[in-house]
C-alpha positions as CSV (number, residue, x, y, z in Angstrom):
1,X,85.3,90.2,80.7
2,X,83.9,89.2,84.3
3,X,85.3,86.0,85.3
4,X,82.0,84.7,86.0
5,X,81.1,85.2,82.0
6,X,83.7,83.6,81.0
7,X,83.3,81.1,82.5
8,X,79.9,80.4,81.5
9,X,80.5,80.8,77.8
10,X,83.6,78.7,78.3
11,X,81.7,76.1,79.9
12,X,78.1,76.6,76.7
13,X,80.6,76.6,74.0
14,X,80.3,79.9,73.1
15,X,83.4,81.7,73.7
16,X,85.9,80.2,71.5
17,X,88.8,81.3,73.9
18,X,91.5,80.3,76.5
19,X,92.0,82.2,80.0
20,X,95.6,83.4,80.1
21,X,96.4,85.5,82.7
22,X,95.0,87.5,85.4
23,X,95.4,90.9,87.2
24,X,96.5,91.6,90.9
25,X,94.8,94.5,91.9
26,X,96.6,96.7,94.4
27,X,95.9,95.7,98.4
28,X,95.6,92.0,96.7
29,X,98.7,89.5,97.3
30,X,97.0,86.8,94.5
31,X,95.0,87.8,91.6
32,X,91.6,87.9,93.5
33,X,89.2,90.4,94.3
34,X,86.0,90.3,96.2
35,X,82.8,91.9,97.0
36,X,81.9,94.9,99.4
37,X,78.1,95.3,100.7
38,X,77.4,98.6,101.3
39,X,74.9,101.0,103.1
40,X,74.4,104.6,103.8
41,X,75.9,105.4,107.4
42,X,72.7,107.2,108.3
43,X,70.9,103.9,107.8
44,X,72.5,102.4,111.1
45,X,73.2,98.9,109.0
46,X,76.2,97.6,111.1
47,X,76.0,93.9,110.3
48,X,74.7,91.8,106.7
49,X,72.0,90.9,109.3
50,X,71.1,94.6,110.1
51,X,70.5,94.6,105.6
52,X,67.0,92.2,106.3
53,X,64.6,93.7,103.8
54,X,66.5,96.0,102.4
55,X,66.5,97.8,98.8
56,X,69.3,95.7,97.2
57,X,70.9,97.2,93.9
58,X,72.5,94.9,91.4
59,X,74.4,95.3,88.0
60,X,72.6,92.9,86.8
61,X,72.4,89.3,86.4
62,X,75.7,88.5,85.0
63,X,77.6,90.5,86.7
64,X,79.8,88.1,89.4
65,X,80.8,91.1,92.0
66,X,77.6,92.7,92.0
67,X,74.8,90.3,92.1
68,X,76.3,85.9,92.3
69,X,79.3,87.0,94.9
70,X,76.4,88.4,97.4
71,X,74.1,85.2,96.4
72,X,77.4,83.1,97.3
73,X,77.6,85.2,100.2
74,X,73.9,84.9,101.8
75,X,74.1,81.0,101.2
76,X,77.4,80.9,103.2
77,X,75.9,83.2,105.9
78,X,72.9,80.9,106.5
79,X,70.2,83.1,104.2
80,X,68.6,80.6,101.8
81,X,65.4,82.0,102.1
82,X,64.0,85.6,101.1
83,X,66.5,88.2,102.5
84,X,66.2,91.9,100.9
85,X,63.0,93.5,100.3
86,X,63.3,94.2,96.5
87,X,65.8,93.8,94.2
88,X,66.3,96.1,91.0
89,X,69.4,96.3,88.1
90,X,71.1,99.1,88.0
91,X,73.4,98.1,85.2
92,X,76.6,99.1,86.7
93,X,78.6,99.4,89.5
94,X,78.8,103.2,89.3
95,X,74.9,103.3,88.7
96,X,74.7,101.0,92.0
97,X,76.6,102.9,94.3
98,X,74.2,106.0,92.7
99,X,71.0,104.6,94.2
100,X,72.6,104.4,97.3
101,X,73.9,107.6,97.5
102,X,70.4,109.1,96.5
103,X,68.1,106.7,98.2
104,X,66.8,104.7,95.7
105,X,68.2,101.9,97.5
106,X,69.2,100.8,100.8
107,X,72.3,98.7,99.5
108,X,74.3,97.2,96.6
109,X,77.6,94.8,96.4
110,X,80.7,96.7,94.7
111,X,83.8,95.0,93.5
112,X,86.1,96.4,95.9
113,X,88.7,97.8,93.3
114,X,85.9,99.9,91.9
115,X,85.4,100.7,95.4
116,X,88.9,101.8,96.4
117,X,89.0,103.6,93.3
118,X,85.9,105.8,93.1
119,X,86.3,106.2,97.2
120,X,89.7,108.0,96.6
121,X,87.7,110.1,93.5
122,X,83.9,110.9,95.6
123,X,84.1,112.6,98.8
124,X,79.9,111.9,98.8
125,X,81.3,108.2,99.6
126,X,82.1,109.2,103.0
127,X,78.5,109.2,103.9
128,X,78.2,105.5,102.8
129,X,79.9,102.6,104.8
130,X,80.9,99.0,104.2
131,X,79.2,96.7,106.3
132,X,80.3,93.4,104.9
133,X,82.7,91.9,102.4
134,X,82.5,88.2,100.6
135,X,85.4,86.2,100.3
136,X,87.7,86.8,97.8
137,X,87.5,85.4,94.3
138,X,89.2,85.1,91.1
139,X,90.0,88.1,89.5
140,X,88.7,88.9,86.3
141,X,90.3,86.8,83.7
142,X,92.5,88.5,80.4
143,X,91.7,86.1,77.5
144,X,93.1,85.5,73.4
145,X,90.9,84.0,71.2
146,X,91.6,80.2,69.7
147,X,91.5,81.7,66.3
148,X,94.7,83.3,67.4
149,X,98.0,82.0,65.5
150,X,99.6,79.8,67.9
151,X,102.7,81.6,68.3
152,X,101.3,85.3,68.5
153,X,99.1,83.9,71.8
154,X,101.7,82.2,72.9
155,X,103.9,85.1,72.8
156,X,100.9,87.2,74.0
157,X,100.7,84.7,76.8
158,X,103.8,84.6,78.1
159,X,104.3,88.7,77.3
160,X,101.3,89.6,79.9
161,X,102.7,88.5,83.2
162,X,106.0,90.7,82.4
163,X,103.8,94.0,81.9
164,X,103.1,96.1,84.4
165,X,100.3,98.4,83.9
166,X,99.3,101.4,85.8
167,X,96.9,100.8,88.6
168,X,97.8,96.8,88.5
169,X,100.4,95.5,91.0
170,X,101.0,92.7,88.2
171,X,99.5,90.2,86.0
172,X,100.0,86.5,86.8
173,X,99.4,83.5,84.2
174,X,95.8,82.1,85.0
175,X,93.7,79.1,82.9
176,X,90.4,77.9,83.5
177,X,91.1,75.8,86.0
178,X,91.6,78.8,88.1
179,X,88.1,79.7,87.8
180,X,85.9,76.7,89.3
181,X,85.8,78.1,92.4
182,X,83.0,80.3,90.6
183,X,81.8,77.1,89.3
184,X,81.6,75.3,92.2
185,X,80.3,78.4,94.3
186,X,77.1,78.6,91.1
187,X,75.5,75.7,93.0
188,X,75.7,77.2,96.0
189,X,73.9,81.0,94.4
190,X,71.3,79.0,93.6
191,X,70.0,77.6,97.1
192,X,69.5,81.1,97.9
193,X,66.0,82.1,97.1
194,X,64.9,86.4,96.1
């Protein structure tokens, strides 16, 4: 589950679970990821500033990498007022990429792990460019229900870092405190006016 959705649910008391680990994605040294901000190459956008007034596609308003990380990035670069001309929800990273490819949107923020995977599969993505990147954020966590038997929880949490799943460079132990950067950044994101 998304790190933002996890910490939001934990902090609100809606989730009865604990964060126990996080993935290390290929090309990353730590259990982090970024959002890439994409646009069509033929649009001539070379920087984030070139996207002022553009039509933005977002996954959904509960997505960290497809929405909130971009809001924080805008705030960190001094863009607190309305920046994009319009914002439309697509429902997912793939749909946001398709919106930019098809011309329904000018730009989108995409989880860099999904972006890299899709670039390797879809030659159409060569018509798109990464014009900016957000800072690194904690990777979506692995969580375990507190309803599990404590011995089972401990065994699973201990075993996760020893796994070598296909498509990951590893799994690292993690706790809720590792997601405090997301908690703190939400205050900054709230300053951005859409």
